NUTORMI-799713 format. One line per 10 residues: their letters; for each residue x, y, z of C-alpha. Coordinates in steps of 0.1 Angstrom, whole numbers, m for minus. Example, Ala and Ser with C-alpha at 12.3 -4.5 7.8 and 13.67 -1.06 7.14 Angstrom:
2
as = 123:m45:78; 137:m11:71
***
This chain:
360
maaalstaac = m364:m984:m171; m359:m963:m203; m365:m994:m225; m396:m1004:m205; m411:m969:m207; m403:m967:m245; m420:m1000:m250; m450:m989:m230; m453:m956:m248; m453:m973:m282
srggnesada = m476:m1002:m274; m501:m985:m249; m509:m1019:m237; m514:m1035:m271; m480:m1049:m281; m463:m1056:m248; m441:m1086:m243; m462:m1115:m229; m438:m1119:m199; m435:m1082:m189
ppaftvahgk = m464:m1060:m178; m468:m1026:m194; m455:m995:m176; m491:m981:m178; m522:m984:m198; m547:m957:m209; m584:m963:m213; m612:m937:m214; m589:m910:m201; m578:m930:m171
invpdgsplr = m542:m940:m167; m536:m973:m149; m503:m984:m135; m506:m1022:m133; m492:m1045:m106; m456:m1053:m115; m450:m1020:m134; m416:m1005:m127; m434:m971:m124; m449:m981:m90
kelivqsvdm = m414:m976:m76; m410:m942:m92; m444:m926:m85; m451:m910:m51; m487:m902:m43; m498:m879:m14; m530:m863:m2; m533:m826:m6; m546:m805:24; m564:m772:28
rqaphamifp = m551:m747:52; m552:m710:60; m518:m692:59; m508:m656:51; m491:m648:18; m458:m630:21; m456:m600:m3; m421:m584:m7; m415:m547:m12; m385:m524:m13
anveadptht = m381:m502:18; m358:m480:38; m350:m473:75; m363:m440:90; m360:m424:124; m394:m425:142; m406:m388:141; m425:m394:174; m390:m400:190; m372:m372:171
anvlppltgk = m368:m336:185; m355:m305:167; m335:m283:191; m342:m246:185; m327:m216:203; m351:m201:228; m338:m167:219; m313:m152:194; m276:m147:203; m241:m159:198
vmalkvalgd = m230:m195:204; m203:m193:231; m198:m230:237; m210:m262:220; m210:m292:244; m218:m320:219; m207:m333:185; m225:m350:157; m233:m387:166; m230:m381:204
hvtrgqllav = m255:m398:226; m273:m374:250; m297:m377:278; m327:m355:285; m317:m323:302; m281:m326:292; m263:m293:284; m260:m289:246; m248:m253:240; m243:m220:257
idsgdyaqay = m256:m188:240; m248:m152:249; m282:m135:244; m292:m99:251; m328:m110:248; m322:m135:276; m308:m107:298; m339:m86:288; m362:m114:300; m345:m113:334
adadkardal = m348:m75:335; m385:m76:326; m391:m100:355; m371:m78:379; m391:m47:369; m424:m66:372; m414:m77:407; m405:m41:417; m438:m28:403; m457:m54:423
nlakktldra = m439:m44:455; m449:m8:449; m485:m17:441; m487:m38:473; m475:m8:493; m500:15:476; m528:m10:483; m519:m13:519; m518:24:523; m552:28:507
rgvqaaggna = m567:2:530; m553:19:560; m568:53:550; m601:36:541; m602:20:576; m596:54:591; m625:68:571; m604:93:551; m603:77:517; m629:73:490
tkdlesaqsg = m639:38:479; m628:45:443; m592:51:455; m591:17:472; m605:1:440; m579:19:419; m551:7:442; m565:m29:441; m566:m28:403; m530:m16:401
fnqaqaelnr = m519:m44:424; m538:m70:403; m522:m57:371; m487:m58:386; m493:m93:399; m504:m104:364; m474:m87:348; m450:m105:372; m466:m138:364; m463:m132:327
sqtrlaavgg = m426:m122:329; m417:m151:351; m435:m175:328; m417:m162:298; m384:m163:316; m390:m199:326; m400:m208:290; m365:m197:277; m347:m216:304; m343:m189:330
tpgasaqrlm = m349:m192:367; m374:m167:382; m360:m150:412; m324:m157:403; m298:m130:395; m299:m116:359; m275:m132:334; m268:m132:297; m256:m167:292; m285:m190:281
qvtaptsgii = m282:m227:284; m297:m250:257; m305:m285:270; m316:m317:254; m354:m321:252; m351:m359:250; m326:m387:251; m311:m399:219; m284:m393:193; m273:m360:177
ttlsvspgty = m282:m368:141; m279:m333:126; m258:m303:137; m259:m268:121; m241:m245:146; m206:m241:158; m189:m220:185; m188:m183:175; m217:m184:151; m248:m163:156
vndatavmmt = m283:m177:158; m304:m148:145; m335:m169:137; m352:m184:167; m371:m208:143; m339:m223:127; m330:m258:139; m296:m259:157; m295:m297:159; m317:m328:159
vsnldsvwit = m319:m354:187; m333:m388:175; m340:m417:198; m332:m447:177; m342:m474:202; m371:m480:178; m372:m471:141; m395:m471:112; m389:m492:81; m410:m477:53
anvpesdvgq = m421:m499:24; m431:m486:m10; m462:m506:m19; m477:m505:m55; m512:m492:m59; m524:m526:m70; m513:m542:m37; m520:m515:m11; m556:m527:m6; m543:m560:9
iakgekvdav = m521:m543:36; m536:m533:70; m524:m520:103; m512:m547:127; m499:m571:101; m465:m587:108; m435:m576:88; m401:m593:83; m372:m572:70; m338:m582:55
lsaypnetfh = m311:m556:50; m281:m557:27; m259:m549:57; m272:m581:75; m281:m605:48; m283:m635:71; m305:m619:98; m342:m612:97; m358:m584:117; m394:m585:129
gvvnfvnpll = m419:m556:132; m455:m547:129; m473:m524:105; m485:m493:124; m493:m468:96; m507:m471:60; m506:m437:43; m541:m426:32; m526:m408:2; m506:m423:m26
qsdtrrdlvr = m474:m407:m38; m484:m387:m69; m451:m393:m87; m447:m430:m81; m483:m442:m76; m471:m461:m45; m482:m460:m9; m460:m456:21; m465:m484:46; m445:m480:79
avfantdgkl = m437:m506:104; m421:m502:139; m389:m522:146; m371:m525:179; m335:m512:176; m319:m513:211; m287:m527:196; m285:m498:171; m281:m521:140; m309:m504:121
kpnmyanvsi = m296:m470:109; m317:m444:92; m315:m444:53; m305:m481:51; m322:m500:23; m342:m531:31; m366:m556:16; m397:m562:37; m421:m592:37; m456:m585:48
gvpqpaqvfv = m478:m614:57; m512:m607:39; m541:m629:53; m556:m653:28; m587:m675:28; m583:m713:34; m569:m728:2; m557:m762:m10; m519:m765:m12; m501:m788:m37
pesallmnnd = m463:m794:m40; m448:m777:m70; m433:m811:m81; m469:m823:m88; m476:m796:m114; m471:m805:m151; m475:m784:m182; m500:m798:m207; m504:m777:m238; m515:m743:m224
sitvfvevsp = m528:m755:m191; m512:m767:m158; m524:m801:m147; m519:m827:m120; m525:m865:m119; m552:m873:m94; m557:m909:m81; m593:m919:m87; m588:m955:m75; m557:m974:m64
wtferravdl = m530:m969:m91; m555:m953:m115; m551:m917:m123; m567:m890:m144; m552:m857:m156; m569:m827:m141; m564:m790:m149; m559:m766:m120; m560:m729:m115; m533:m716:m93
sydeadgtrv = m527:m686:m70; m495:m677:m52; m464:m699:m49; m453:m704:m14; m422:m720:2; m442:m751:11; m463:m754:m20; m486:m736:m44; m521:m724:m37; m548:m740:m58
lkglkagdrv = m579:m719:m66; m598:m745:m86; m594:m781:m96; m586:m799:m63; m602:m803:m30; m588:m813:4; m581:m850:6; m574:m856:m31; m544:m878:m37; m521:m866:m64
ivrggvllnd = m488:m877:m79; m461:m855:m63; m431:m871:m78; m426:m890:m111; m457:m876:m128; m437:m866:m158; m433:m903:m166; m470:m904:m174; m470:m870:m192; m478:m872:m229
***
């Protein structure tokens, strides 16, 4: 074969042996592979097709707890932590007891409700008395109105005190107590813990612990400014993590940040991933592949592409076993071929293997 190609390259159809056909001939820019040429067994020609397929763009990312499924536990009132019923990493259910706090403010809330209840009872008796005197004709209307106003105010104060008591976890109508129970606002895992038995919680706005439901998580990708215009909500996302290199996780984009990060000039694109088995842990690193929609384009196998000076070309069959070199403009490389922007149309037949044998 090497000898035959060498002979063909030197002669170009002019000095071939009389009993052996040339490997190929060139005339007017067309390359012909004649019948009997050994190249006919080496060259594979296929038709190219046009299809619409998304382009996978890969970005670095990390796993985050979904903030819509994360709750910070704050103390309803200040006090001393008497007992801590959970530890970091424990799984808790909604309403489960987390901690017990000895709180004077909690006892005061019960006292306020008791005083308001007593005041209401007194106001009710005063109102009943005023109505009785009024019915007997011995009381002025203004006295009855004053008694009615006092009763209304006492009723409002009782409602306020009971509402506040219920808001801090107390039970209206129950006996007064100092020990306040802190319960889980949602089901999940204790991901942060900042208190211990015997410590004081003097700031009712300070977080005692965090409960995160990790049945679904976010994987947040850092997308360069140049690519963010191609990403949209609802697009499919595949993620591969270094902890599970042979496994691909599937999610969907549900948030594209409207603001770029000023320091990195990148945008945060978040996708939701199911995590019922708990494999995806917050702060894990990942690489995500986002399928960006593309217009219908011609695909050509990479093996058909040949370098010719400064351009990329393919050999196109213009008639049976006759080819011409054609320059092509390319787009993205894909696993099943390369997208062609210009130079080919659907149905063109190109040499997909062995074209280098015709390359100058």
